[in-house]
C-alpha positions in Angstrom: -77.8 -1.8 -30.4 -77.5 1.5 -28.6 -79.5 4.5 -29.6 -76.3 6.4 -30.5 -75.3 3.6 -32.9 -78.8 3.8 -34.5 -78.6 7.5 -35.4 -76.1 7.0 -38.3 -78.0 6.3 -41.5 -76.4 3.4 -43.3 -78.8 3.0 -46.2 -81.4 5.0 -48.1 -84.4 6.2 -46.1 -87.2 3.6 -45.9 -90.5 4.6 -47.3 -92.6 6.4 -44.7 -94.9 9.3 -44.2 -95.1 11.6 -41.1 -98.2 13.5 -40.1 -98.3 15.9 -37.2 -101.3 17.2 -35.4 -103.6 14.3 -36.3 -104.8 14.5 -32.7 -105.2 17.8 -31.0 -103.7 18.7 -27.6 -106.9 18.5 -25.7 -107.8 15.2 -27.5 -104.4 13.8 -26.6 -104.9 14.6 -22.9 -108.3 12.9 -23.0 -107.2 9.7 -24.9 -104.0 9.3 -22.9 -105.9 9.2 -19.6 -108.6 7.1 -21.2 -106.0 4.5 -22.3 -104.2 4.4 -18.9 -107.4 4.1 -16.9 -108.3 0.9 -18.9 -108.1 -2.3 -16.9 -106.9 -4.7 -19.5 -103.1 -3.9 -19.6 -100.6 -6.7 -19.4 -97.0 -6.2 -18.2 -95.5 -8.8 -20.4 -95.6 -7.4 -23.9 -92.5 -7.7 -26.0 -91.3 -6.5 -29.4 -90.9 -10.1 -30.4 -92.8 -13.3 -29.7 -92.2 -14.7 -26.2 -90.1 -17.6 -27.4 -87.7 -15.1 -29.1 -87.7 -12.6 -26.2 -87.2 -15.4 -23.6 -88.6 -13.1 -20.9 -85.2 -11.5 -20.4 -85.1 -8.8 -17.7 -86.5 -5.4 -18.8 -87.4 -6.8 -22.3 -91.1 -6.5 -21.5 -93.4 -3.5 -21.1 -97.0 -2.7 -20.5 -99.3 -3.4 -23.5 -102.9 -3.2 -24.3 -104.7 -5.3 -27.0 -107.6 -3.3 -28.4 -108.4 -5.3 -31.5 -106.7 -8.3 -33.0 -107.5 -10.4 -36.1 -111.1 -9.3 -36.3 -111.8 -9.7 -32.6 -112.6 -6.5 -30.7 -111.6 -6.6 -27.1 -112.2 -2.9 -26.1 -115.2 -1.6 -28.2 -114.9 2.1 -27.3 -111.2 2.3 -28.0 -111.5 0.3 -31.1 -114.2 2.7 -32.4 -112.1 5.7 -31.5 -108.9 4.5 -33.2 -110.9 3.4 -36.2 -112.0 7.0 -36.6 -108.3 8.0 -36.4 -107.6 5.5 -39.2 -110.1 7.4 -41.4 -108.2 10.7 -40.7 -104.9 9.1 -41.7 -106.4 7.4 -44.8 -107.7 10.8 -46.0 -104.3 12.4 -45.4 -102.4 9.7 -47.2 -104.8 9.9 -50.2 -104.9 13.7 -50.4 -101.2 14.4 -49.8 -99.5 11.3 -51.2 -102.0 9.7 -53.5 -101.7 6.4 -51.6 -104.7 4.2 -50.8 -104.1 2.3 -47.6 -105.4 -1.4 -47.3 -109.0 -1.7 -46.2 -108.7 -4.2 -43.3 -107.7 -3.5 -39.8 -105.5 -6.4 -38.7 -104.8 -5.1 -35.2 -104.9 -2.1 -32.9 -102.4 -2.4 -29.9 -101.1 0.1 -27.4 -97.7 0.1 -25.7 -96.3 2.1 -22.8 -92.6 2.5 -22.1 -90.5 4.0 -19.3 -86.7 4.2 -18.9 -86.8 0.6 -17.8 -88.4 -0.7 -21.0 -86.2 -2.1 -23.7 -87.3 -3.5 -27.1 -85.7 -5.0 -30.2 -85.9 -4.4 -33.9 -88.8 -6.4 -35.4 -91.3 -6.4 -38.3 -95.0 -6.1 -37.8 -95.9 -8.4 -40.7 -94.0 -10.0 -43.5 -96.8 -9.2 -45.9 -95.3 -6.5 -48.2 -98.8 -5.1 -49.0 -99.6 -4.3 -45.3 -99.1 -0.9 -43.8 -98.5 0.2 -40.2 -99.9 3.4 -38.6 -97.9 4.3 -35.5 -99.3 7.1 -33.3 -97.5 8.9 -30.5 -100.2 9.8 -27.9 -98.3 11.0 -24.8 -99.7 14.6 -24.5 -96.4 15.9 -23.2 -92.9 15.0 -24.4 -89.5 16.5 -24.4 -87.1 15.4 -27.2 -84.3 15.3 -24.6 -86.1 12.5 -22.9 -85.4 10.1 -25.8 -88.0 7.6 -27.0 -87.3 8.2 -30.7 -88.6 5.8 -33.3 -86.2 4.0 -35.6 -87.3 2.8 -39.0 -84.4 0.8 -40.3 -81.4 3.2 -39.7 -83.6 6.2 -39.9 -84.5 8.1 -36.7 -87.8 9.9 -36.2 -88.4 12.1 -33.2 -91.2 11.2 -30.8 -93.6 14.1 -30.9 -97.0 14.3 -29.2 -99.8 13.7 -31.7 -97.4 12.6 -34.5 -98.4 9.6 -36.7 -96.0 7.7 -38.9 -97.2 5.4 -41.8 -94.9 2.8 -43.2 -94.9 -0.6 -44.8 -95.3 -3.3 -42.1 -92.4 -5.4 -43.3 -89.7 -2.8 -42.6 -87.7 -3.5 -39.4 -88.3 -0.9 -36.7 -88.0 -0.2 -33.0 -88.8 2.4 -30.4 -85.8 4.2 -28.9 -85.0 4.1 -25.2 -86.5 6.6 -22.8 -83.5 8.4 -21.3 -85.1 10.3 -18.5 -85.4 8.1 -15.4 -87.5 10.7 -13.5 -90.4 11.0 -15.9 -93.8 10.7 -14.2 -95.6 9.9 -17.4 -95.4 7.1 -20.0 -94.2 7.1 -23.6 -97.4 5.7 -25.2 -97.7 4.5 -28.8 -100.6 3.1 -30.8 -99.8 0.5 -33.4 -102.4 -0.2 -36.1 -101.8 -2.7 -38.9 -103.8 -2.5 -42.1 -103.9 -5.4 -44.6 -106.2 -6.8 -47.3 -107.6 -9.5 -45.1 -107.3 -13.2 -45.6 -103.5 -13.1 -46.1 -101.6 -15.2 -43.7 -97.9 -14.6 -43.0 -95.4 -17.4 -42.5 -94.9 -16.2 -38.9 -97.2 -14.6 -36.4 -96.9 -10.8 -36.2 -94.7 -9.5 -33.5 -96.3 -8.6 -30.2 -95.0 -5.1 -29.9 -96.8 -2.0 -30.8 -93.5 -0.3 -30.8 -92.2 1.0 -31.9 
């Protein structure tokens, strides 16, 4: 599906909450470079599991597993993004009266360029789980693309923006249009659940979203 086809809303807007300025400009610059200087990136992340993606050309992108299913791979980054979760929890409770689930199921990062393509997917089938998606590129021009699609609803990629939505809603990150960018479209995907709940399928690989 092309980005132009996605821009037409065909159904009611899925439940979601948008928070801007969760991370300040200086903090964004710092965490962006901290993420990109980490040695643990893989180039074969996909928005769906490998069997579904079939390693088709350009259907993979750089990804970073920070924490997954209770196992912490990168302690410093895990601690930092756990602190961001506290900020988002407080905003959700204060502004929307919503209490997010207590357990962090995973924290992943993904980086996309104009060569990166992804597909619509769900993070978890568990209808009580929530996803926190953060946009952490410190500089971004809307004309460069990279929007986020939640169902048929399009949300602009904006530096420091966080989107909170139920993890079972289909979503995907839009294509980066500018082929001359010298920086990455980086997103953080955090899944919250109640712990001990197993889905019929494994969660999708992709942070993006």
